[in-house]
Kinemage of the C-alpha trace (Angstrom):
@kinemage 1
@onewidth
@group {chain A} dominant
@subgroup {mainchain}
@vectorlist {calphas} color= white
{ca met a 1} P 21.592 -62.962 -58.780
{ca lys a 2} L 22.088 -61.969 -62.394
{ca leu a 3} L 19.511 -62.315 -65.135
{ca arg a 4} L 20.386 -64.787 -67.857
{ca gln a 5} L 21.089 -62.733 -70.970
{ca val a 6} L 19.037 -63.924 -73.936
{ca pro a 7} L 18.248 -62.382 -77.315
{ca leu a 8} L 15.176 -60.142 -77.190
{ca glu a 9} L 13.711 -62.369 -79.934
{ca tyr a 10} L 13.591 -65.194 -77.359
{ca ile a 11} L 11.332 -63.073 -75.157
{ca glu a 12} L 9.207 -62.002 -78.122
{ca ala a 13} L 8.662 -65.691 -78.893
{ca leu a 14} L 7.496 -66.305 -75.307
{ca phe a 15} L 5.022 -63.408 -75.608
{ca lys a 16} L 3.493 -64.851 -78.804
{ca asn a 17} L -0.231 -65.658 -78.481
{ca thr a 18} L -0.448 -64.213 -74.950
{ca met a 19} L -1.910 -61.131 -73.293
{ca met a 20} L 1.494 -59.493 -73.661
{ca glu a 21} L 1.239 -59.745 -77.446
{ca thr a 22} L -2.380 -58.515 -77.376
{ca leu a 23} L -1.435 -55.442 -75.331
{ca gly a 24} L 1.637 -54.751 -77.479
{ca ile a 25} L 4.139 -55.257 -74.647
{ca arg a 26} L 7.696 -55.489 -75.947
{ca cys a 27} L 10.875 -56.180 -74.032
{ca val a 28} L 13.483 -53.673 -75.195
{ca glu a 29} L 16.427 -54.135 -72.807
{ca leu a 30} L 17.869 -56.608 -70.319
{ca gly a 31} L 20.477 -55.846 -67.697
{ca asp a 32} L 22.065 -57.858 -64.909
{ca asp a 33} L 19.220 -57.036 -62.516
{ca tyr a 34} L 16.620 -55.154 -64.562
{ca val a 35} L 14.199 -55.467 -67.465
{ca val a 36} L 12.882 -52.629 -69.640
{ca ala a 37} L 9.687 -52.993 -71.642
{ca thr a 38} L 7.249 -50.747 -73.497
{ca met a 39} L 3.499 -50.811 -74.076
{ca pro a 40} L 1.422 -48.580 -76.350
{ca val a 41} L -1.252 -46.394 -74.821
{ca asp a 42} L -4.089 -46.834 -77.310
{ca lys a 43} L -7.531 -48.454 -77.637
{ca arg a 44} L -6.097 -51.766 -76.366
{ca thr a 45} L -4.962 -50.222 -73.091
{ca his a 46} L -7.474 -47.377 -72.552
{ca gln a 47} L -10.210 -47.208 -69.964
{ca pro a 48} L -13.584 -45.693 -71.040
{ca leu a 49} L -12.450 -42.073 -70.520
{ca gly a 50} L -9.484 -42.530 -72.863
{ca leu a 51} L -6.753 -42.812 -70.232
{ca leu a 52} L -4.275 -45.634 -69.638
{ca his a 53} L -6.201 -48.331 -67.769
{ca gly a 54} L -4.850 -49.181 -64.317
{ca gly a 55} L -5.303 -52.864 -65.101
{ca ala a 56} L -3.120 -52.497 -68.186
{ca ser a 57} L -0.449 -50.870 -66.015
{ca ala a 58} L -0.711 -53.765 -63.550
{ca ala a 59} L -0.486 -56.247 -66.428
{ca leu a 60} L 2.705 -54.549 -67.624
{ca ile a 61} L 4.167 -54.617 -64.103
{ca glu a 62} L 3.411 -58.318 -63.681
{ca ser a 63} L 4.585 -59.181 -67.190
{ca ile a 64} L 8.054 -57.706 -66.969
{ca ala a 65} L 8.690 -58.772 -63.382
{ca ser a 66} L 7.617 -62.333 -64.191
{ca met a 67} L 9.818 -62.269 -67.290
{ca gly a 68} L 12.737 -61.143 -65.143
{ca ser a 69} L 12.142 -64.020 -62.737
{ca thr a 70} L 11.988 -66.401 -65.696
{ca leu a 71} L 15.542 -65.324 -66.512
{ca leu a 72} L 16.716 -66.132 -62.980
{ca ile a 73} L 15.535 -69.732 -62.690
{ca asp a 74} L 15.870 -73.125 -64.366
{ca leu a 75} L 12.621 -73.465 -66.332
{ca glu a 76} L 13.163 -77.206 -66.610
{ca lys a 77} L 12.684 -77.479 -62.835
{ca glu a 78} L 10.811 -74.351 -61.687
{ca val a 79} L 8.023 -71.950 -62.641
{ca pro a 80} L 7.595 -68.309 -61.550
{ca val a 81} L 4.087 -67.289 -60.439
{ca gly a 82} L 2.867 -63.903 -59.282
{ca leu a 83} L 2.078 -63.950 -55.573
{ca glu a 84} L 1.230 -60.316 -54.775
{ca ile a 85} L 1.041 -57.129 -56.809
{ca asn a 86} L 0.441 -53.518 -55.920
{ca ala a 87} L 0.325 -50.443 -58.093
{ca asn a 88} L 0.056 -46.755 -57.339
{ca his a 89} L -1.220 -44.721 -60.267
{ca ile a 90} L 0.548 -41.356 -60.176
{ca ser a 91} L -0.547 -39.591 -63.365
{ca gly a 92} L -2.634 -40.292 -66.447
{ca met a 93} L -1.640 -40.910 -70.044
{ca lys a 94} L -3.897 -40.594 -73.091
{ca asn a 95} L -1.594 -41.855 -75.834
{ca gly a 96} L 1.987 -42.638 -76.696
{ca leu a 97} L 4.253 -45.280 -75.266
{ca val a 98} L 4.638 -46.214 -71.613
{ca lys a 99} L 8.097 -47.459 -70.617
{ca ala a 100} L 8.460 -49.848 -67.687
{ca ile a 101} L 11.703 -50.351 -65.802
{ca gly a 102} L 11.613 -53.383 -63.543
{ca lys a 103} L 14.433 -53.791 -61.025
{ca leu a 104} L 15.101 -56.862 -58.907
{ca val a 105} L 14.893 -55.955 -55.210
{ca his a 106} L 15.234 -59.472 -53.791
{ca gly a 107} L 16.251 -62.671 -55.563
{ca gly a 108} L 15.858 -65.547 -53.142
{ca arg a 109} L 15.497 -69.277 -53.769
{ca arg a 110} L 11.705 -69.262 -53.398
{ca thr a 111} L 10.671 -65.611 -53.760
{ca his a 112} L 11.659 -62.668 -55.906
{ca val a 113} L 10.573 -59.077 -55.350
{ca trp a 114} L 10.514 -56.594 -58.238
{ca gln a 115} L 10.076 -52.814 -58.176
{ca val a 116} L 8.594 -51.551 -61.455
{ca asp a 117} L 8.213 -47.913 -62.454
{ca leu a 118} L 6.197 -46.852 -65.496
{ca phe a 119} L 7.062 -43.636 -67.323
{ca asp a 120} L 5.612 -41.680 -70.218
{ca asn a 121} L 8.291 -42.471 -72.793
{ca glu a 122} L 8.117 -38.976 -74.306
{ca thr a 123} L 8.045 -36.766 -71.198
{ca glu a 124} L 9.727 -39.245 -68.780
{ca lys a 125} L 6.989 -38.380 -66.249
{ca leu a 126} L 6.233 -41.110 -63.692
{ca val a 127} L 2.854 -42.666 -64.486
{ca cys a 128} L 2.692 -45.614 -62.092
{ca thr a 129} L 4.878 -47.403 -59.583
{ca gly a 130} L 4.377 -50.960 -58.458
{ca arg a 131} L 5.834 -54.014 -56.831
{ca leu a 132} L 5.411 -57.674 -57.633
{ca thr a 133} L 6.320 -60.607 -55.419
{ca val a 134} L 6.986 -63.762 -57.417
{ca met a 135} L 6.935 -67.236 -55.897
{ca ile a 136} L 9.209 -69.860 -57.465
{ca val a 137} L 7.463 -73.232 -57.433
{ca pro a 138} L 8.762 -76.659 -58.460
{ca lys a 139} L 7.494 -77.891 -61.815
């Protein structure tokens, strides 16, 4: 399965007035089977000790994997919904930009599986790795 190629402005419009906009998540690249997005590490995404919040990392994982699934289906007939997510937090980040690379592992008719790795954009150090299973349901 190949992702439908759309202008990044199309994705930005979908993010408008959502948690993705609130957290500053931006889609920066689309490939045939991957999505790349960024999210700032700042007061919106910090936990109380000033580190990137694990929930913000999970939100980024779910956001880009779900967006990827959106580009694989007919939105007139189907809707992608997150079914299961896991995240392993590898190292902390205090500030900067986290880059997420989501790669399609399985693109079936009713389920998609995405592997998403989060990196410190400056040092390229792995921050978090996760997986999202998406269920495709009829509208």
